Each structure stands twice: as structure tokens, then as C-alpha cells.
C-alpha positions in Angstrom: 212.3 63.3 170.3 209.5 65.2 172.7 207.9 67.8 171.2 210.4 70.7 172.0 207.0 73.4 172.1 205.0 72.1 175.0 201.2 73.0 174.8 202.0 73.5 171.2 202.0 71.5 168.3 203.7 73.4 165.6 202.7 71.1 162.3 198.9 71.1 163.3 199.1 75.4 163.9 200.7 75.7 160.3 198.7 78.2 158.3 198.4 75.7 156.1 196.8 73.6 158.1 195.2 75.3 161.3 192.1 77.0 159.8 190.9 73.8 158.2 191.6 72.4 161.9 190.3 75.0 164.0 186.7 75.1 162.0 186.7 71.2 162.7 187.5 71.6 166.2 184.8 74.0 166.6 181.9 72.3 164.9 182.7 69.0 166.9 182.7 71.3 170.1 179.2 72.7 169.0 178.1 69.1 168.4 179.2 67.8 171.4 177.3 70.6 173.5 174.1 70.9 172.0 172.5 67.7 173.2 174.0 69.3 177.2 172.1 72.7 176.5 169.0 71.9 174.4 166.0 73.6 174.8 166.6 76.0 177.1 169.9 76.9 174.8 171.4 77.4 171.7 175.1 77.1 170.4 175.7 79.3 167.8 179.0 79.7 165.9 180.3 83.0 164.2 177.3 85.0 165.6 177.7 88.5 165.1 176.7 91.5 167.4 174.8 94.5 165.3 173.8 97.8 166.6 170.8 99.4 164.2 169.6 102.6 164.5 166.7 103.3 161.5 167.7 102.4 158.6 171.5 101.8 159.2 173.1 99.0 161.1 176.7 98.8 162.3 178.9 95.3 162.7 179.8 95.8 166.6 181.3 93.0 167.2 182.5 89.1 166.5 183.2 87.1 169.4 186.0 85.2 169.8 186.5 82.1 172.0 
């Protein structure tokens, strides 16, 4: 029987499985990109952007893919 949801896989996107698959996929993509981008660029996972003013810092953003 063909997948009733083109472009999706309900089994893999189930909340019990997706976070693990998502992190694994990101790590594999990072490993593939790093040799192509070095030494000029660095591939970062889960980068956070902070705004620092004096002694305080504020989390401004967590970029999403």
C-alpha cells in the first residue's frame, strides 16, 4: 500500500522517534558539510545568540534550520 501522506513518514515522525532521528540527521549533515567548508567556515549545531550588556546577558535567539 502506498504512503497516504506524500512527503511524510508517520512512523518516523511519531513523537517517540522523531527527536532521535532529527538529531542523528543533523549530526550526519554536519559531518558531511564540515570537510567541504573548512578551513574558512565552521558548522555549528545548537548555536545560541546572546546579547551582552555589562554584567547581564540575554538569550536572543536559537536559530532553527
